[in-house]
C-alpha positions as CSV (number, residue, x, y, z in Angstrom):
1,M,0.0,0.0,0.0
2,T,1.5,3.3,-1.0
3,S,-1.5,5.6,-1.2
4,A,-1.8,8.4,1.3
5,I,-5.6,7.7,1.3
6,P,-6.4,4.7,3.5
7,A,-8.4,1.8,2.1
8,P,-11.8,1.3,3.6
9,A,-12.1,-1.2,6.5
10,A,-13.3,-4.6,5.3
11,V,-16.3,-6.3,7.0
12,L,-16.5,-10.0,6.2
13,L,-19.5,-12.2,7.2
14,P,-19.5,-16.0,7.5
15,G,-21.7,-18.5,5.8
16,T,-24.7,-20.4,7.0
17,G,-24.0,-22.2,10.3
18,S,-20.4,-20.8,10.3
19,D,-18.8,-18.1,12.4
20,E,-16.4,-15.2,12.4
21,V,-13.5,-17.5,13.4
22,F,-13.6,-19.2,10.0
23,V,-14.1,-16.1,7.9
24,R,-11.2,-14.5,9.7
25,A,-9.0,-17.5,9.0
26,V,-9.9,-17.2,5.3
27,F,-9.4,-13.5,4.8
28,A,-7.2,-12.0,7.6
29,G,-3.9,-12.9,6.0
30,P,-4.7,-11.8,2.4
31,L,-6.2,-8.5,3.6
32,R,-3.3,-7.9,6.0
33,A,-0.9,-8.1,3.1
34,L,-2.8,-5.1,1.5
35,G,-2.9,-3.2,4.8
36,V,-6.7,-3.4,4.9
37,P,-8.2,-3.5,8.4
38,L,-10.6,-6.4,8.9
39,L,-13.7,-6.6,11.0
40,T,-15.5,-9.9,11.5
41,P,-18.7,-9.5,13.6
42,A,-20.1,-12.6,15.3
43,P,-23.3,-14.0,13.9
44,P,-26.5,-12.5,15.4
45,P,-28.5,-15.2,17.1
46,G,-31.2,-17.4,15.6
47,A,-33.9,-15.8,13.4
48,T,-32.2,-12.4,13.6
49,L,-29.2,-13.6,11.6
50,A,-29.9,-11.7,8.3
51,D,-31.5,-8.5,9.6
52,G,-29.0,-8.4,12.4
53,Y,-26.1,-8.6,10.1
54,L,-27.5,-5.8,7.9
55,A,-28.0,-3.6,10.9
56,V,-24.4,-4.3,12.0
57,L,-23.1,-3.2,8.5
58,D,-25.2,0.0,8.8
59,A,-23.7,0.7,12.2
60,L,-20.1,0.0,11.1
61,A,-20.6,2.2,8.0
62,D,-21.8,5.0,10.4
63,E,-18.6,4.4,12.5
64,H,-16.0,3.8,9.8
65,G,-17.4,5.4,6.7
66,E,-17.1,3.6,3.4
67,L,-16.7,-0.2,3.8
68,L,-15.3,-3.0,1.7
69,V,-17.9,-5.7,2.4
70,G,-18.1,-9.3,1.7
71,G,-18.3,-12.8,3.1
72,I,-18.5,-16.5,2.4
73,S,-21.7,-18.1,0.9
74,F,-24.7,-16.6,2.8
75,G,-22.4,-14.0,4.1
76,A,-21.5,-13.0,0.6
77,H,-25.2,-12.8,-0.2
78,L,-25.9,-10.4,2.7
79,A,-22.9,-8.3,1.9
80,A,-24.0,-7.9,-1.7
81,E,-27.6,-7.2,-0.5
82,W,-26.2,-4.4,1.7
83,A,-24.0,-3.0,-1.1
84,V,-27.0,-2.9,-3.5
85,R,-28.9,-0.9,-0.9
86,N,-26.0,1.3,0.0
87,P,-23.9,2.0,-3.1
88,G,-22.6,5.3,-1.7
89,R,-21.2,3.6,1.4
90,C,-19.6,0.6,-0.3
91,G,-16.1,0.7,-1.6
92,G,-16.0,-2.9,-3.0
93,L,-17.3,-6.4,-2.6
94,L,-15.5,-9.7,-1.7
95,A,-17.9,-12.5,-2.5
96,A,-16.6,-16.0,-1.8
97,L,-18.7,-19.0,-2.8
98,P,-22.0,-17.3,-3.6
99,A,-24.7,-20.0,-3.7
100,W,-27.5,-18.6,-5.8
101,N,-28.9,-15.4,-7.1
102,G,-32.5,-14.2,-6.7
103,D,-34.8,-16.7,-5.0
104,P,-33.0,-19.8,-3.8
105,G,-35.3,-22.3,-5.4
106,P,-33.7,-25.7,-5.5
107,A,-30.1,-24.4,-4.9
108,P,-28.0,-27.1,-3.3
109,A,-26.9,-24.8,-0.5
110,S,-30.5,-23.9,0.4
111,L,-31.5,-27.5,0.4
112,A,-28.5,-28.5,2.5
113,A,-29.3,-25.7,5.1
114,T,-32.9,-26.8,5.3
115,L,-31.9,-30.5,5.8
116,S,-29.4,-29.4,8.5
117,A,-32.0,-27.3,10.2
118,D,-34.4,-30.3,10.3
119,L,-31.7,-32.5,11.6
120,V,-30.7,-30.1,14.4
121,A,-34.4,-29.6,15.3
122,R,-34.9,-33.3,15.5
123,S,-31.7,-34.5,17.0
124,G,-30.1,-31.5,18.7
125,V,-26.7,-30.1,17.9
126,D,-24.8,-33.1,19.3
127,G,-27.0,-35.5,17.4
128,A,-26.6,-33.5,14.2
129,L,-22.8,-33.3,14.6
130,A,-22.7,-37.1,15.1
131,Q,-24.1,-37.5,11.6
132,T,-21.2,-35.5,9.9
133,A,-18.8,-38.5,10.1
134,G,-18.5,-38.7,6.3
135,S,-17.3,-35.1,6.0
136,P,-13.6,-34.2,5.8
137,D,-11.9,-33.8,9.2
138,W,-11.3,-30.1,8.7
139,L,-15.0,-29.4,7.9
140,R,-16.1,-31.6,10.9
141,A,-13.9,-29.5,13.2
142,E,-15.3,-26.3,11.8
143,L,-18.9,-27.4,12.2
144,D,-18.2,-28.8,15.7
145,R,-17.0,-25.4,16.9
146,A,-19.4,-23.1,15.0
147,W,-22.6,-25.1,15.5
148,R,-22.0,-25.4,19.2
149,R,-21.5,-21.6,19.3
150,H,-24.8,-21.0,17.6
151,G,-26.4,-23.2,20.2
152,D,-30.2,-23.2,20.5
153,G,-30.6,-20.7,17.7
154,L,-28.8,-22.8,15.1
155,A,-31.9,-24.3,13.4
156,A,-33.6,-20.9,13.1
157,S,-30.5,-19.3,11.6
158,L,-30.2,-22.1,9.1
159,R,-33.8,-21.7,8.0
160,V,-33.3,-17.9,7.6
161,A,-30.4,-18.5,5.3
162,A,-32.0,-21.2,3.3
163,A,-35.1,-19.1,2.5
164,R,-33.6,-15.6,1.9
165,P,-33.2,-14.4,-1.7
166,A,-29.8,-13.2,-2.8
167,P,-29.5,-10.1,-5.0
168,S,-30.9,-10.8,-8.4
169,L,-28.7,-10.6,-11.5
170,A,-30.4,-7.3,-12.4
171,E,-29.5,-5.9,-9.0
172,L,-25.9,-7.1,-9.3
173,A,-25.7,-5.5,-12.7
174,A,-26.4,-2.1,-11.2
175,L,-23.7,-2.5,-8.5
176,K,-20.7,-0.7,-10.0
177,V,-18.1,-1.1,-7.2
178,P,-15.1,-3.3,-7.8
179,A,-15.8,-6.9,-6.9
180,G,-13.8,-10.1,-6.4
181,V,-15.7,-13.3,-6.6
182,G,-14.2,-16.5,-5.3
183,T,-15.1,-20.1,-6.1
184,C,-14.0,-23.6,-5.3
185,T,-14.2,-25.5,-8.5
186,D,-14.9,-28.9,-6.8
187,D,-17.7,-27.6,-4.5
188,P,-21.1,-28.9,-5.5
189,I,-22.9,-26.9,-2.8
190,H,-21.6,-23.6,-4.1
191,P,-21.5,-24.2,-7.9
192,T,-18.8,-22.4,-9.9
193,K,-21.6,-21.6,-12.4
194,V,-23.2,-19.3,-9.8
195,A,-19.9,-17.5,-9.0
196,S,-19.2,-17.2,-12.8
197,E,-22.7,-15.6,-13.2
198,W,-22.0,-13.1,-10.4
199,A,-18.6,-12.2,-11.9
200,A,-20.0,-11.9,-15.4
201,T,-22.9,-9.7,-14.2
202,L,-21.2,-7.3,-11.8
203,P,-20.0,-4.5,-14.0
204,R,-16.5,-4.4,-12.5
205,A,-15.6,-7.9,-11.3
206,A,-13.2,-10.7,-11.7
207,L,-13.4,-14.4,-10.8
208,G,-10.8,-16.2,-8.7
209,A,-10.7,-20.0,-8.2
210,T,-9.3,-22.5,-5.8
211,T,-10.5,-26.0,-4.6
212,L,-12.1,-27.5,-1.5
213,A,-9.0,-29.7,-1.2
214,A,-6.8,-26.6,-1.1
215,L,-9.1,-24.9,1.4
216,G,-8.9,-27.9,3.7
217,A,-5.1,-27.6,3.8
218,D,-4.9,-23.8,3.8
219,R,-7.9,-21.7,4.8
220,E,-6.3,-18.6,3.2
221,S,-6.4,-20.2,-0.3
222,L,-10.1,-19.0,-0.7
223,G,-9.3,-15.6,0.7
224,R,-6.3,-15.2,-1.7
225,A,-8.4,-16.2,-4.7
226,T,-11.1,-13.7,-3.8
227,V,-8.8,-10.9,-3.0
228,L,-6.6,-11.4,-6.1
229,A,-9.8,-11.3,-8.2
230,F,-10.7,-8.0,-6.4
231,L,-7.4,-6.5,-7.3
232,R,-7.8,-7.5,-10.9
233,A,-11.3,-5.9,-10.8
234,L,-9.7,-2.7,-9.5
235,E,-7.7,-2.3,-12.7
236,S,-10.5,-3.4,-15.1
237,R,-12.3,-1.2,-17.6
238,E,-12.1,2.1,-15.8
239,G,-8.6,1.6,-14.4
240,P,-7.7,1.5,-10.7
241,L,-9.6,3.5,-8.2
242,P,-7.8,6.7,-7.2
243,G,-6.3,6.6,-3.7
244,A,-7.7,3.5,-2.1
245,Y,-5.8,0.3,-2.6
246,G,-3.0,2.1,-4.4
247,R,0.0,-0.1,-4.9
């Protein structure tokens, strides 16, 4: 970073059933390398998940001014929703693993969240975690920590995420901030097709790719892919933004 004008603070939100510990592990290193301060608010409880996060973004924008917003999966959806509503307060978007656009319909991530909510409601958090034995070890460890932290509100938060529309492609097309979109090419729950649609539709965006296998070994691999895509977007079409993110 060589600019005398500081970059906006980044606010990154986790995905469905995840937490700020994971999103920080993914993005802290790549953003630190750019000198970008990172804020990772904890998930609001239960059914307040979505509206609570949007209110947190409003409050942080009031405190810090223009924000670089983003997240993983449902967190990326909420960040994009806030950016669409607040274009004058958003300096950029980091969208890792978007799962759908518009209404969720039969999107795999929506179906998975609904099934997980049903399982948690039926068996409790311990019982639901016992049925993740077929998942990779790193993912089981993440779920064990995050789901227990959500506690009794987990099922309600999963249902909120499963049902909430993401920004439509028409809304994304009107969002002119630079955007980095990240995908894992071997992730069936967050199809690369969706990430590619986001990147192709956002007027100033680039797509970065990694794999779930890489993410399991190195959490920052997804953050790097998304942040590098964002840097490419900064220099696309209209050239780099003046001041912020100057290199």
